[in-house]
C-alpha positions as CSV (number, residue, x, y, z in Angstrom):
1,M,-18.4,-45.3,-32.2
2,Q,-15.4,-43.7,-32.5
3,L,-14.2,-41.0,-29.6
4,L,-12.8,-37.5,-31.5
5,R,-9.4,-36.7,-29.8
6,P,-8.8,-32.8,-30.0
7,T,-6.2,-31.5,-31.4
8,A,-3.8,-28.5,-31.2
9,R,-7.2,-26.7,-33.3
10,M,-9.8,-27.9,-31.4
11,R,-7.9,-26.8,-28.2
12,V,-9.3,-23.9,-26.0
13,M,-6.3,-23.1,-24.5
14,S,-8.3,-19.3,-22.8
15,S,-7.5,-18.9,-18.5
16,I,-8.6,-15.4,-17.2
17,A,-6.2,-13.4,-15.1
18,Y,-7.2,-10.2,-12.4
19,F,-5.4,-7.2,-12.0
20,A,-5.8,-4.1,-10.3
21,T,-3.1,-1.3,-10.9
22,G,-4.9,2.0,-10.0
23,C,-7.6,3.2,-12.2
24,F,-9.1,0.3,-14.2
25,W,-9.2,2.3,-17.7
26,G,-5.5,3.3,-19.1
27,A,-4.8,-0.6,-17.3
28,E,-7.6,-2.4,-19.7
29,R,-5.9,-0.7,-22.9
30,R,-2.6,-1.6,-21.5
31,F,-4.0,-4.9,-21.2
32,W,-6.1,-5.6,-24.5
33,Q,-3.1,-4.2,-26.8
34,I,-1.3,-7.4,-25.9
35,D,-0.9,-9.7,-28.6
36,G,-3.5,-13.1,-27.0
37,V,-5.6,-11.3,-24.6
38,K,-8.8,-12.2,-26.2
39,E,-11.3,-9.6,-24.3
40,T,-11.2,-7.4,-21.5
41,S,-13.9,-6.3,-18.9
42,V,-13.6,-3.5,-16.3
43,G,-15.3,-4.6,-12.6
44,Y,-14.8,-4.3,-9.0
45,M,-13.6,-7.2,-6.5
46,G,-12.3,-7.7,-3.1
47,G,-14.9,-6.3,-1.4
48,T,-18.1,-6.8,1.1
49,R,-21.0,-5.9,-1.4
50,A,-22.5,-7.5,-3.9
51,N,-22.9,-5.7,-7.0
52,P,-21.5,-2.1,-6.1
53,S,-21.9,1.0,-7.9
54,Y,-19.1,3.3,-9.2
55,E,-20.2,5.5,-6.6
56,Q,-20.2,3.3,-3.7
57,V,-16.6,1.9,-4.7
58,C,-14.9,4.9,-4.7
59,T,-16.3,6.1,-1.3
60,G,-14.3,2.9,-0.4
61,V,-17.1,2.0,2.0
62,T,-17.5,-1.8,-0.3
63,G,-13.6,-2.5,0.1
64,H,-13.9,-3.0,-3.7
65,A,-10.1,-2.5,-5.9
66,E,-10.7,-1.4,-9.0
67,M,-10.3,-5.0,-11.6
68,V,-9.6,-5.5,-15.3
69,A,-10.3,-9.0,-16.1
70,I,-8.9,-10.5,-18.7
71,T,-9.1,-13.8,-21.1
72,F,-6.3,-15.1,-23.0
73,D,-4.7,-17.3,-25.0
74,E,-2.3,-19.5,-23.4
75,S,-1.1,-20.6,-26.6
76,K,-0.1,-16.7,-27.8
77,V,0.2,-15.5,-24.4
78,S,2.2,-16.3,-20.9
79,Y,0.3,-15.5,-17.7
80,Q,3.9,-14.1,-16.8
81,R,4.5,-12.2,-20.1
82,L,0.6,-10.6,-18.5
83,L,2.8,-10.4,-15.0
84,E,5.3,-8.7,-16.7
85,E,2.6,-6.0,-17.9
86,F,0.7,-5.5,-14.9
87,W,4.7,-5.5,-12.5
88,T,5.4,-2.2,-14.6
89,M,2.6,0.2,-15.9
90,H,2.2,1.3,-12.0
91,D,3.2,1.3,-8.9
92,P,3.1,-1.5,-6.8
93,T,5.3,0.6,-3.6
94,S,2.7,2.8,-3.0
95,L,-0.1,1.6,-0.5
96,N,-3.9,2.6,-2.4
97,Q,-2.6,5.1,-4.5
98,Q,-1.7,5.4,-8.1
99,G,-0.2,9.3,-8.3
100,G,-3.0,11.4,-7.6
101,D,-5.5,8.8,-7.4
102,V,-5.8,7.6,-3.5
103,G,-7.8,5.2,-2.1
104,T,-8.3,1.5,-1.4
105,Q,-10.4,1.4,-4.8
106,Y,-6.8,2.0,-5.9
107,R,-5.1,-0.3,-4.4
108,S,-2.2,-3.0,-6.0
109,A,-3.8,-6.0,-6.7
110,I,-3.3,-9.4,-8.3
111,Y,-6.2,-12.2,-7.7
112,T,-4.4,-16.0,-8.9
113,T,-7.3,-18.4,-10.7
114,T,-5.0,-21.2,-10.5
115,P,-2.7,-22.6,-8.5
116,E,0.1,-22.0,-11.1
117,Q,-0.9,-18.8,-11.6
118,Y,-0.2,-17.9,-7.9
119,V,3.3,-19.6,-7.4
120,T,3.9,-17.6,-10.8
121,A,2.6,-14.4,-9.4
122,V,4.4,-14.6,-6.8
123,N,7.7,-15.1,-8.3
124,S,7.6,-12.7,-10.7
125,R,6.9,-10.1,-7.2
126,N,10.2,-11.7,-5.8
127,V,12.2,-11.3,-8.6
128,Y,10.4,-7.4,-9.4
129,Q,11.1,-6.9,-5.8
130,E,14.9,-7.5,-6.0
131,V,15.1,-5.0,-9.2
132,L,13.4,-1.9,-7.2
133,L,14.9,-2.4,-4.5
134,S,18.2,-2.3,-6.0
135,A,17.1,0.7,-8.1
136,G,16.3,2.0,-4.6
137,L,12.8,1.8,-4.5
138,G,10.5,0.4,-1.3
139,D,8.3,-2.7,-1.1
140,I,5.3,-4.4,-3.2
141,V,2.9,-3.8,-1.5
142,T,0.8,-5.8,-3.7
143,E,-1.7,-7.7,-2.6
144,I,-1.7,-11.7,-3.8
145,K,-4.7,-13.7,-3.4
146,S,-6.7,-16.4,-5.0
147,A,-10.2,-15.7,-6.2
148,E,-11.9,-18.1,-5.3
149,G,-14.5,-16.9,-3.8
150,V,-14.1,-13.4,-4.2
151,A,-17.1,-12.1,-6.9
152,Y,-15.7,-9.8,-10.0
153,F,-18.8,-7.2,-10.1
154,L,-19.1,-6.5,-13.9
155,A,-18.5,-2.3,-14.4
156,E,-21.2,0.1,-15.3
157,E,-21.4,-0.3,-19.2
158,Y,-19.3,3.4,-20.0
159,H,-16.9,1.9,-18.3
160,Q,-15.9,-1.0,-20.6
161,K,-13.4,0.1,-23.1
162,Y,-13.4,3.5,-21.8
163,L,-10.0,4.7,-23.4
164,Q,-11.9,3.1,-26.9
165,K,-14.8,5.3,-26.9
166,N,-12.4,8.6,-25.6
167,P,-9.2,7.8,-27.5
168,N,-7.9,11.1,-25.0
169,G,-9.6,10.0,-21.5
170,Y,-7.7,10.3,-18.1
171,D,-4.8,7.6,-17.7
172,C,-3.5,7.8,-14.2
173,H,-0.8,5.0,-14.7
174,S,2.3,5.8,-11.7
175,S,5.0,3.7,-13.2
176,T,8.0,3.4,-11.3
177,G,9.6,3.8,-14.3
178,V,11.6,0.3,-13.4
179,A,11.8,-2.8,-16.3
180,Y,10.8,-6.3,-15.6
181,P,14.3,-8.3,-16.0
182,H,14.2,-10.2,-19.1
183,A,11.3,-8.2,-21.2
184,G,10.5,-9.5,-23.7
185,I,11.8,-13.4,-23.9
186,H,8.3,-15.1,-23.1
187,T,5.9,-16.4,-25.3
């Protein structure tokens, strides 16, 4: 019996990334529009209650953040590219708030799925922090943690692809307006 060796076509290079940028509806849309993103969903991470409802998360008692889970093809889009989108789509210097959305569920967070993602996330934060300081803005308050042992709870169906179902729906993202350096140069 001959063993098959994987070819470039056979290799599946999918990875998962988790990002919280405030309200998850607009963030999900921004990510699903990136070439190489295979799937997105919205949910809750980083809290203390299993299977929280949206109403529970909104009270702040569960400690969860509104999160976007992204499955992406590494041969088409890099984790660095996703991070560049993450940093510039919201205000990472705003603690537990994005625009008019206030509460711990709207915090800025990255939950990494590999040690390489963690290093890339921290390095990208440090690069963006320098740019923000040069622009007169404050310190980044984004939480960067390993996703290991942290459950992702899928949000209710009506939240999934919300802005696809409701194109003129609410999309709160309070960007700093500061570009990530060298944007556009990535795989």
